[in-house]
N, C-alpha and C positions, 0 to 999 in steps of 0.2 A: 422562320418555316413558311410554305403555303399551305392552305386548307385542303386536306384530301380527306377531310370525313366523311366526304357524303359519297365515298367511293364503295364498292362490293367487295368482299373477299376476295371473290375472284380477281376482280382487276388489281387490287394489291400486289397479291402473288406475282400477278404479270410483273409488275414493278419490280418486287423484290428480286426476281430472277433477273430482269434487266440489270438490275443495280449491281448483283453478284457478276454478272457480265463486264461491267464497266471496271468493276473492281480489280476483277482478276487481270484485266489488259492492262491496268496503271501498272498493276504489280509486276508483271512480269517485266513491262517497259522500265521498270525503276529499278530493277537487278542490276540492268548493264549500264544505267543514267541516262535511259532514252525517252523519250516522250512522243505524243501521238504526231505532234508536229515535226520533229525531230526525222522523223520518220520518214516521213513525205518530202522534205528537204535535201536528204541525205542523197550526195553526189551530182547536186544542182550547182554548186559554187555559190556564188555572192546572192544574196537574198536581195530580190528584187520586188520595191513596192507595185501593188495592182495585179503582178504576174499571178498566174495560176500555178499553184502545187498541187500535185505533179502536172507537168503541160501536158495538156491532152484532157486534164482530168481523172477522176476515178470513175468508172463506170462498168457497172452491173449489169453484161448482156441478157444473163438470164432474168432478172428482175428489175431491169431497165431504171434501177437509183444511180444515181450521179452525184457525186459532193466534188469540192475543191476547197483550197485553201488558200488564203492570201493575206495582204498586210497593207495599210494604208500609211501614207506619211504620218510622222509623228506627231502634226498638231491636226489631224485628221483623225486621231482614234482616241477615245477615253484613257483616261488616265491608269496604267498598270495592265492594259489588255494589250498582248503583242498583236494577234490579228485574228480571223475569224473565218471559219466554215461556212459555205453554203452547199445546202444539201436540195436536191432536184428527184423527181420522179418524171418519166417519161410516160406515153401515154398507153403505150405497149403494157405497162407494169399497171394501169389503173385498172379501177373496178368497174366492169363493164358499165355502160350507160351515161359514163359520167363526160359533159362536152366542154370545152369553154366557155366562159360568162359572155352573152351575145354582145358586146363592143361592139359601137360603130366603126373602130378602125380596124375589126379583126379582120386579116386575113388567114385563109387556112394554109400551111405550110407545105411545098410540093410533097416532102415527107410527112405522114400522118404524126411519125414517132418522133417530129421535132417540136410539138406542141407541148413543150414541158414546164412543169407547176416546180415554181420554188416552194419549200417546204417550211423551211426555217434557218435562221443563221444562228450559229453558236460560235460566240466568243473564248478566247482563251488566255492567260496571263502567259507568263513567260514561263511558266513552269510547264505549260502545256495543260492545264485545270480549266475544266467548264467554267466561266463565270456569268454568262449574259445569253440569255437568247432574245432574238429580235424576229420582225418580218420588215420586210421593204415594198415599198412602192414597184410598180411593175417596171419604171424605167431602169432602175436601180441594177436590174440581173436580165433584162430582155427578155425575161418567161413570157409564158402565153398565161391572161390572166382566169384564174379559176375562182369559183364563191369560195368562202371560206368553210361550210360546210361538206363541198366535193373535195377542198384539200386537206380537209380532217379525214375523211374515209379514204384517203389515199397513204395515210400517216402507217398503217400496219405494213405496207406494201413496200416501204422503203428497207431494204435488205442488200448489203454488198458483203456476198459471201462467196469470196474467190481471196488469193493469196496476196496477189501484187497492188500497191506497191507494199504494202504492208499489213500483214493479217490482223496483226492487236490493233491496227487502226482502224481498218475496217471494222471490226467487229465493235469496237468502242465506239463509234460514230451511230454503227446501226441499234446499239443498246441505249446509247444515250436518248436518242429519240424516243425510245420506249419507255426509258426511265422517267421522261419529264413530258410524257405524253399530255397528262393533265393540263398544266401551265401550256402545252404549244397549242393545245386548243382554244383555250383562253385568250390568246395571243391573234390567234386566227381571226376568231369571231370579233375582237378589238379591232384589229388591222381593216375588216369591213365596214367597221363603225366610224374608225377614224377617217378612212377614203371617204367614206358619204358625207361626213360631216364638211371635211374639207372642201369637196366639192361643191357642198351648200354655200360655203363663206366666198369661195373665188368662182363664181359664175363665168367670168370672161378666162378663164385657163382649162386647159382638159387635164382633169386632175393625175391622170396616169403617168401623163410625160411633165407634171410640173416638177421642176428640180428645186422648186421649194420645198419640198415634201419627200424626203426618202425614207426615214425610219416611220414605219408605220404604229407600230407596239414593240413594248423591251421589258424584259424581267432579269431583275439579278438571279444568280442560283449557285447552290453548292452541291455537289454530288453528294457529300457526306449528311449533309444535313436531310436531304432528300431522303436517302436509305433510312436515316434515323428515324423520321418520322413515319416513313413505312414499316418499319418494323414496331413500333410503338404502337401502331393503330394494330397488326396483326397481332400483337400479344394482348391485345382487349384492352388496353390502359387510355381508351377514350376518357375524355373529361365526361365523368357522370354528371348526371343531372340532378340537382338539390332534389331533397325529398319532399321538400316544400314547394308548393307551386309557385310562391313570391315569397322573399325575403321577409322577414318579419321586423316591423318600424317600432320605433319608442319614440315617443312623443314626449317632452318634457310636460307639457299642461295636460296629456290626457294618457295615463298610464292605466288605460279601462284593460280589463279580462281580454284574452284572446283567445279562441277555441280551436283546438286541432280536430279537425273532422274524425269521427271515427274513435277518440279518446275523451275521456270524461274530462269535464272542464278544468282548466288551469289557468291561475293568475299568472301574469308576468309582471313584475313592480321594480 
């Protein structure tokens, strides 16, 4: 499980609500033998590697959130994974004041809403269960680069709130980004650290277009484990601190008496 103990109760309740949403979407799809991935592939015939599903991506014109699903060749994906989602936010959905990172090769697009940011990748297994989160180098998705803290500020704006091509899948990925927000925050900050470290170690290459670096950070996830940990913390079952400031130590050579502050002296032998 991931360490969520530093979160406030309000933050934990937000994760719990997102967990219920993700579970609901998975439950209603399972009733008819469907999955979040199958919803996007339906009606498109043979599954082709690298192709975006659905064609043209899913785009919420109100919130300017976007995502697609695709698969890599068998020899280019981790064992047990079927494919993955890429999620994005376009500038018209970003908080005010956020600007692209001032990279040397940045050229503003003709349409200012095209300077989109990749948020997080979500890998799933053959049953459509989320198993891994990951961030990518810029060249992987062709995104505009934004600093990690700015991408973190975008996360709450990732909302896909319409029915096509699948209402359950749209709600599922929206909820998933919220459910795993703590992990995504950590991965985004790790992404920037890895990018900087790579640039320092490869001074002759331009890191953002260096094909030697594709995945910048990643971690395994489980929806059920995340929900269980959130529930445990909300129930107040955090691991309690020991009563004594330090555990008692007993040495064979010295069994001298030890005193607990505030109590009469006691001898431990």
